[in-house]
Structures are given as C-alpha cells and as structure tokens.
BAFI-3210 file (N, C-alpha, C; in Angstrom, 3 decimals, decimal comma, padded with zeros to 6 digits):
// residues 118
n [1|2|3|4|5|6|7|8|9|10|11|12|13|14|15|16|17|18|19|20|21|22|23|24|25|26|27|28|29|30|31|32|33|34|35|36|37|38|39|40|41|42|43|44|45|46|47|48|49|50|51|52|53|54|55|56|57|58|59|60|61|62|63|64|65|66|67|68|69|70|71|72|73|74|75|76|77|78|79|80|81|82|83|84|85|86|87|88|89|90|91|92|93|94|95|96|97|98|99|100|101|102|103|104|105|106|107|108|109|110|111|112|113|114|115|116|117|118]
n.u [030,059|028,218|025,630|025,389|027,723|030,859|034,072|036,292|035,243|034,994|035,492|035,067|037,389|039,638|041,829|041,593|042,204|040,579|039,831|042,249|043,375|045,611|047,549|047,325|049,914|051,298|051,589|052,498|054,492|057,914|059,083|059,514|062,463|064,119|067,049|068,024|068,963|068,066|070,093|070,048|069,371|070,068|069,154|067,905|070,141|071,840|073,061|075,740|076,578|076,197|077,969|080,430|080,449|080,395|082,775|084,644|084,264|085,096|087,682|088,960|087,233|086,233|088,741|089,468|087,390|087,937|090,439|089,671|088,011|089,876|091,797|090,134|089,409|091,927|092,670|090,691|091,269|093,861|093,210|091,640|093,582|095,044|097,015|097,579|098,944|099,417|096,784|095,750|097,251|096,333|093,630|093,838|094,874|092,647|090,906|092,276|092,039|089,272|088,941|090,322|088,574|086,233|087,166|087,742|085,155|083,999|085,689|085,054|082,386|082,738|084,266|082,442|080,447|081,851|082,334|079,723|079,104|080,529]
n.v [099,612|099,709|097,434|096,692|097,542|096,923|096,070|097,485|099,712|102,808|105,913|104,972|104,552|105,513|106,996|108,327|110,327|112,609|113,057|113,488|115,692|115,716|116,384|114,783|113,031|114,691|113,630|114,898|116,627|116,714|114,902|116,541|116,695|116,990|118,886|118,212|119,327|119,426|119,377|121,826|121,385|122,749|121,705|118,697|116,047|114,004|110,620|110,802|113,389|113,114|111,012|112,217|114,295|112,838|111,419|113,452|114,214|111,953|110,501|108,044|105,865|105,231|104,575|102,355|100,634|100,286|099,047|096,669|095,469|095,213|093,433|091,230|090,594|090,042|087,932|086,001|085,544|084,456|082,157|080,835|080,311|078,441|079,070|078,644|079,558|082,322|083,094|082,685|084,592|086,964|086,866|087,156|089,710|091,000|090,808|092,451|094,883|095,205|095,515|097,924|099,595|099,458|100,580|103,137|104,022|104,064|105,939|108,168|108,568|109,302|111,654|113,295|113,487|114,858|117,276|118,172|118,859|121,155]
n.w [051,654|048,639|047,638|044,921|043,728|042,319|043,882|042,715|041,463|039,624|041,290|043,834|045,196|047,810|047,168|044,697|041,722|041,532|044,156|045,562|044,341|042,729|039,830|036,745|034,924|032,185|029,003|026,741|027,496|028,657|031,571|034,742|036,347|039,302|039,577|037,082|033,948|030,732|027,785|025,284|021,909|018,824|016,414|014,890|014,803|012,457|011,891|011,061|011,916|014,681|015,239|014,616|016,516|018,957|018,652|018,796|021,424|022,904|021,765|022,026|022,078|019,371|018,316|019,867|019,114|016,373|016,616|017,904|015,952|013,867|014,993|015,336|012,673|011,474|013,123|012,593|009,916|010,107|011,530|009,646|007,744|009,027|010,836|013,843|016,162|015,627|015,307|017,910|019,339|018,143|018,847|021,593|021,620|020,631|022,810|024,615|023,232|023,322|026,065|026,402|024,990|026,556|028,952|027,983|027,389|029,970|031,213|029,666|030,434|033,125|032,803|031,387|033,318|035,293|033,965|033,749|036,364|036,765]
ca.u [030,063|026,885|025,462|025,537|028,938|032,050|035,087|037,207|034,473|035,530|034,872|034,955|038,714|039,962|042,968|041,407|042,782|039,684|039,812|043,521|043,716|046,861|047,447|047,879|051,119|051,034|052,474|053,057|055,613|058,883|058,939|060,364|063,340|064,850|068,496|068,403|068,688|068,406|070,830|069,267|069,969|069,442|068,545|068,059|071,365|071,830|074,052|077,092|076,872|076,299|079,205|081,551|080,415|080,790|084,186|085,422|084,156|085,895|088,246|089,528|086,244|086,332|090,058|089,371|086,507|088,681|091,447|088,987|087,590|091,081|092,337|089,204|089,498|093,212|092,653|089,877|092,018|094,934|092,569|091,234|094,786|095,644|098,096|096,934|099,677|099,127|095,371|095,594|097,797|095,438|092,410|094,186|094,953|091,261|090,398|092,900|091,440|087,929|089,118|090,664|087,363|085,338|087,770|087,559|083,751|083,807|086,390|084,259|081,220|083,200|084,664|081,247|079,777|082,640|082,095|078,358|079,062|081,158]
ca.v [099,530|099,437|096,029|096,456|098,157|096,078|096,711|098,362|100,648|104,170|106,819|104,341|104,481|106,615|107,737|108,642|111,608|113,721|113,288|113,976|116,958|115,578|116,595|113,610|113,246|115,141|112,875|115,767|117,368|115,844|114,953|117,491|115,974|117,974|118,869|117,806|120,309|118,850|120,276|122,283|121,119|123,655|120,963|117,248|115,658|112,686|109,678|111,299|114,509|112,601|110,240|113,162|114,986|111,897|111,093|114,572|114,203|110,847|109,884|106,721|104,816|104,732|103,954|101,022|099,815|099,908|098,063|095,402|094,882|094,823|092,203|090,140|090,210|089,378|086,659|085,043|085,207|083,537|080,888|080,202|079,853|077,363|079,602|078,632|080,406|083,707|083,294|082,817|085,887|088,019|086,830|087,765|091,141|091,487|090,957|093,661|096,036|095,350|096,078|099,331|100,294|099,557|101,571|104,444|104,396|104,406|107,204|109,213|108,828|110,055|112,998|114,083|113,771|115,888|118,528|118,611|119,442|122,478]
ca.w [050,198|048,118|047,289|043,491|043,230|042,468|044,714|041,983|040,650|039,638|042,233|045,132|045,821|048,710|046,620|043,286|041,322|041,807|045,593|046,071|043,719|041,993|038,397|036,053|034,120|030,824|028,121|025,703|028,065|029,332|033,022|035,446|037,263|040,089|039,405|035,729|032,908|029,423|026,894|024,141|020,607|017,867|015,313|014,968|014,119|011,859|012,387|010,776|012,809|016,049|015,319|014,658|017,805|020,009|018,449|019,302|022,886|023,425|020,562|022,272|021,830|017,996|018,125|020,464|018,276|015,165|017,022|018,165|014,675|013,135|015,595|015,045|011,263|011,229|013,852|011,834|008,700|010,498|011,886|008,391|007,065|009,812|011,688|015,158|017,116|015,295|015,570|019,352|019,748|017,681|019,652|022,884|021,340|020,509|024,171|025,154|022,557|023,874|027,397|026,205|024,581|027,716|029,861|027,356|027,566|031,384|031,446|029,023|031,279|034,291|032,376|031,083|034,596|035,956|033,251|034,036|037,692|036,733]
c.u [028,659|026,815|025,736|026,830|030,122|033,135|035,989|036,488|035,064|034,758|034,771|036,279|038,949|041,028|042,779|041,941|041,879|039,652|041,101|043,934|045,010|046,608|048,039|049,082|050,723|052,044|053,133|054,261|056,606|058,718|059,912|061,149|064,185|066,352|068,951|067,991|069,051|069,130|069,962|070,029|069,282|068,742|068,691|069,298|071,242|072,932|075,464|077,480|077,058|077,595|080,415|081,610|080,888|082,264|085,093|085,398|085,050|086,503|088,784|088,533|086,282|087,671|090,042|088,491|087,210|089,761|090,839|088,596|088,798|091,686|091,445|089,352|090,816|093,277|091,840|090,582|093,140|094,363|092,172|092,440|095,496|096,811|097,554|097,631|099,367|097,657|095,115|096,116|096,888|094,121|092,665|094,330|093,570|090,652|090,984|092,291|090,014|087,989|089,454|089,424|086,411|085,870|087,605|086,115|083,502|084,483|085,620|083,023|081,624|083,597|083,443|080,453|080,518|082,424|080,702|078,257|079,642|080,333]
c.v [099,169|098,021|095,777|097,008|097,214|096,822|097,689|099,394|102,043|105,038|106,237|104,298|105,701|107,517|108,061|110,039|112,778|114,047|113,926|115,313|116,894|115,763|115,374|114,005|113,610|114,497|113,775|116,568|116,406|115,959|115,959|116,698|117,003|117,811|118,476|118,886|119,697|119,864|120,608|121,977|122,012|122,923|119,473|116,862|114,233|111,816|110,221|112,422|114,037|111,815|111,162|113,869|114,079|111,514|112,212|114,618|113,136|110,076|108,468|105,591|104,349|104,067|102,530|100,092|099,366|098,876|096,695|094,715|094,425|093,530|091,009|089,667|089,490|088,030|085,607|084,610|084,214|082,174|080,122|079,635|078,735|077,815|079,744|079,543|081,894|084,039|083,501|084,172|087,042|088,031|087,391|089,281|091,761|091,720|092,216|094,922|096,278|095,964|097,555|100,142|100,486|100,589|102,983|104,924|104,841|105,731|108,366|109,574|109,658|111,485|113,853|114,399|114,870|117,256|119,071|119,266|120,855|123,503]
c.w [049,746|047,611|045,811|042,918|043,395|043,238|043,970|041,139|040,722|040,635|043,635|045,880|046,696|048,106|045,139|042,990|041,669|043,296|046,088|045,469|042,923|040,499|037,699|035,200|032,700|029,893|027,085|026,198|028,707|030,841|033,633|036,489|037,980|039,891|038,010|034,753|031,562|028,553|025,692|022,861|019,586|016,719|015,579|014,183|013,597|012,438|012,230|011,728|014,248|016,232|015,428|016,005|018,935|019,881|018,935|020,825|023,499|022,254|020,785|022,012|020,374|017,696|018,676|019,646|017,002|015,477|017,260|016,867|013,866|013,667|015,285|013,603|010,950|011,943|013,135|010,550|009,013|010,873|010,628|007,636|007,830|010,676|013,108|016,161|016,880|015,598|017,063|019,847|019,334|018,455|021,052|022,735|021,198|021,880|024,816|024,533|023,060|025,271|027,333|025,850|025,753|028,708|029,297|027,513|029,004|031,709|030,830|029,830|032,489|033,926|032,079|032,344|035,349|035,310|033,571|035,408|037,695|036,041]
res [m|a|a|g|t|p|p|g|a|p|g|q|s|k|h|s|l|s|d|s|g|a|v|p|f|d|i|s|q|p|p|v|i|e|g|f|r|p|s|e|r|p|k|d|e|g|f|k|e|k|f|i|r|k|s|k|e|n|p|f|v|p|i|g|c|l|g|t|v|g|m|l|m|f|g|l|r|a|f|h|q|g|k|t|r|q|s|q|l|l|m|r|g|r|i|l|a|q|g|f|t|v|i|a|i|i|a|g|v|f|v|s|a|y|k|a|k|q]
***
C-alpha cells in the first residue's frame, strides 16, 4: 500500500465495481427476482377501488372486522352502563371475532398463493 493512501481509498479495493465488471443496481427499474412476475395494473386504483377488489377476493376479512368493531362498541357501551356480565361476554365475543378475522386473512393468503401456482 502506498504511504500517503488511506486504507479505504477509492480504487484500492480488490472488489471494486470497475474491477469486477458488475453492473450497479439501477434504482429507476424494479429489481429482477427469479420466479416472480408482477401483476400488471391498467391504472392506479384509489382506496375505494382497492377495498372493493380486496373484499371480493376475500369477503370474510371485512365481515370479521365489522364483527370485531361491533362487539367492541357494544361491550364498551355495556361496560359504561355498569353491566359487567354482558360486557365480559361481549369482550370474549370480540376476541372470537378477532380470531375469525386473523384466520380469514391467513386463509386468503394461502388461497392466493395456491391460485398463483396454477
């Protein structure tokens, strides 16, 4: 190594890009992943269009979310009114609704993965 050159100086590394001939990653292009084909979308979709499309793909997720929110709201109302027994039952129902939603999400992932293989 030269006396006046610091160890990390450009051009001194054995594995620099110019020596290895590797092409640097182009940020303007998406990465190429072997075995992955991105789906083509004809237009950018807004929240409403995406929500409708996802709801049609897996309708149990919005149903589970609505059930969870409904149980939560009725449970909080019963708690505020002092109905402890009803409040406890509704909070347990909320947990069941959340579990249903999580299972629906997982099932949707498996179904979409199965469809992608075909």
